[in-house]
C-alpha positions as CSV (number, residue, x, y, z in Angstrom):
1,L,0.0,-0.3,-0.1
2,A,2.0,3.0,-0.9
3,G,2.9,4.9,2.3
4,L,3.7,1.7,3.9
5,T,6.5,1.3,5.7
6,L,9.2,-1.2,6.2
7,E,8.7,-0.5,9.8
8,A,4.7,-1.2,10.0
9,A,5.4,-4.4,7.8
10,A,7.8,-5.6,10.3
11,G,5.3,-5.2,12.5
12,W,2.9,-6.8,11.3
13,W,4.6,-10.1,10.9
14,R,5.9,-9.9,14.5
15,E,2.1,-9.6,16.0
16,R,1.8,-12.6,14.4
17,E,5.2,-14.4,16.6
18,T,2.6,-15.4,19.1
19,A,0.2,-17.5,16.6
20,V,3.4,-18.6,14.7
21,A,5.0,-20.5,18.0
22,D,1.4,-22.2,18.8
23,G,1.1,-23.5,15.5
24,T,-1.8,-21.5,14.6
25,I,-0.1,-20.0,11.3
26,G,2.9,-22.0,9.8
27,V,4.6,-19.7,7.5
28,L,6.9,-20.8,4.4
29,V,10.1,-18.6,2.6
30,A,11.5,-19.4,-0.4
31,E,14.4,-17.8,-0.3
32,A,17.9,-17.2,-2.9
33,V,20.0,-20.6,-2.5
34,E,23.5,-18.2,-2.1
35,E,25.3,-19.2,1.1
36,P,26.3,-15.3,2.6
37,E,29.9,-15.4,3.5
38,P,30.6,-15.7,7.5
39,G,28.5,-12.4,8.5
40,G,27.6,-11.4,5.3
41,V,23.8,-10.7,4.8
42,P,21.5,-13.3,4.7
43,P,19.8,-15.5,1.3
44,A,17.2,-12.9,0.4
45,I,13.5,-13.4,0.6
46,L,11.7,-13.8,-2.7
47,G,8.8,-15.1,-1.4
48,C,6.9,-16.3,1.2
49,T,3.1,-17.9,2.3
50,I,1.1,-18.3,5.6
51,L,-1.1,-21.3,6.6
52,L,-3.9,-20.1,9.2
53,R,-5.0,-22.9,10.9
54,S,-8.8,-22.7,12.2
55,R,-9.0,-23.3,15.8
56,N,-12.7,-23.2,15.6
57,P,-13.7,-26.7,16.8
58,N,-15.9,-27.5,14.1
59,A,-13.5,-26.9,11.7
60,P,-10.5,-28.8,12.2
61,H,-10.2,-30.0,8.8
62,R,-10.2,-26.2,7.4
63,A,-7.3,-23.2,7.0
64,E,-7.3,-20.1,5.1
65,V,-3.9,-19.5,2.6
66,G,-2.6,-15.7,3.1
67,K,0.3,-13.3,2.1
68,V,1.0,-15.6,-1.0
69,L,3.9,-13.1,-2.0
70,V,6.9,-13.3,-4.4
71,D,9.5,-10.5,-5.1
72,R,8.2,-9.1,-8.8
73,A,11.9,-9.9,-9.9
74,W,11.1,-13.2,-8.8
75,R,7.4,-13.7,-10.9
76,R,6.6,-16.1,-13.4
77,R,9.4,-18.3,-13.2
78,G,7.1,-20.9,-11.1
79,L,7.6,-19.8,-7.6
80,G,4.3,-19.1,-6.9
81,R,3.2,-22.5,-8.1
82,R,6.1,-24.0,-5.9
83,L,4.3,-21.6,-3.1
84,M,1.2,-22.7,-3.1
85,A,2.4,-26.3,-3.7
86,A,4.2,-26.1,-0.2
87,V,1.0,-24.7,1.5
88,E,-1.3,-27.7,0.2
89,A,1.1,-30.2,1.1
90,L,1.4,-28.5,4.8
91,A,-1.9,-28.4,5.1
92,R,-2.0,-32.2,4.4
93,A,1.1,-32.7,6.6
94,D,-2.0,-31.4,9.1
95,G,-4.9,-33.3,8.3
96,R,-6.1,-30.2,7.1
97,W,-7.6,-30.8,3.5
98,L,-10.8,-27.4,2.9
99,L,-8.9,-24.8,2.2
100,H,-9.7,-20.9,1.4
101,L,-8.1,-17.5,0.2
102,D,-9.0,-14.2,-1.6
103,V,-7.1,-12.5,-4.1
104,T,-7.8,-9.1,-5.6
105,A,-9.9,-9.3,-9.3
106,G,-7.6,-9.2,-12.0
107,T,-4.6,-10.1,-11.0
108,A,-1.7,-12.3,-12.4
109,A,-1.8,-14.3,-8.3
110,E,-6.3,-14.7,-9.9
111,R,-4.7,-16.7,-12.5
112,L,-1.9,-18.5,-10.5
113,Y,-4.8,-19.8,-8.8
114,R,-7.2,-20.8,-11.3
115,A,-4.7,-22.6,-12.8
116,A,-3.6,-24.3,-9.5
117,G,-7.5,-25.7,-9.8
118,W,-9.1,-23.1,-7.2
119,T,-12.6,-22.6,-7.3
120,E,-14.1,-19.6,-7.4
121,L,-16.8,-19.1,-4.3
122,G,-17.7,-15.2,-5.6
123,T,-16.6,-11.6,-5.7
124,M,-16.7,-8.8,-2.6
125,P,-16.6,-5.6,-4.3
126,D,-14.5,-3.0,-2.7
127,H,-12.9,-5.7,-0.2
128,S,-9.6,-4.8,-0.5
129,M,-7.1,-1.6,-1.2
130,L,-5.0,-1.2,-4.3
131,P,-1.3,0.3,-3.6
132,D,-2.7,3.8,-4.4
133,G,-5.4,3.6,-2.2
134,T,-8.2,2.5,-4.2
135,L,-11.2,-0.1,-3.6
136,A,-10.9,-3.1,-5.7
137,P,-13.1,-6.1,-6.0
138,T,-11.6,-9.5,-4.1
139,I,-12.6,-13.0,-5.4
140,F,-12.8,-15.7,-3.0
141,F,-11.4,-18.9,-3.8
142,W,-12.0,-22.9,-2.4
143,K,-9.9,-25.4,-2.5
144,D,-10.7,-29.4,-1.4
145,L,-7.5,-31.2,-1.0
146,R,-8.8,-34.3,-1.3
147,A,-9.9,-33.8,-4.6
148,S,-6.5,-33.2,-5.6
C-alpha cells in the first residue's frame, strides 16, 4: 500500500509471532540459494505464504492461505506455483483438506489460483485496497485437497 513503511510491515509480522509459535500460523519462505559469506548478508527472501489453521472446534479440517507474496523480480518463474504446492502439502500434513483464500480481482495471482485448480466462490466489491489506496473487488476461492 502507498505509504506502507518497512517498520509497519515488520510490525505486522511481529504481531503474529505468538500464533506462529503456537502452531496456529505456518509460515513458508522461499529464499535465494546462495549462502552468505561469514558475517555477510543473509539470503534474500524471494517469496512467502502463510497457512492460518482454524482453531474453531467445528473446523479442524479447514485453513486459510494468506500472504502469497513473490518478489517482482521472481514472478513468472514458477515460484508462486511452488509456494502454493508447498502450502497445500503443509495443510495435508496437518490434516487440513478444505482451504480458502482471497485475491484482488484481475491480478496474476488470480490466474495462478485458477490454474492450480482453485474454485471461485464469489466476488465481493470494494473488499481490499490497491497500492494507490483505491478500493478493488476481491475474489474468494476454495480448494478441497481430497480431490487433488
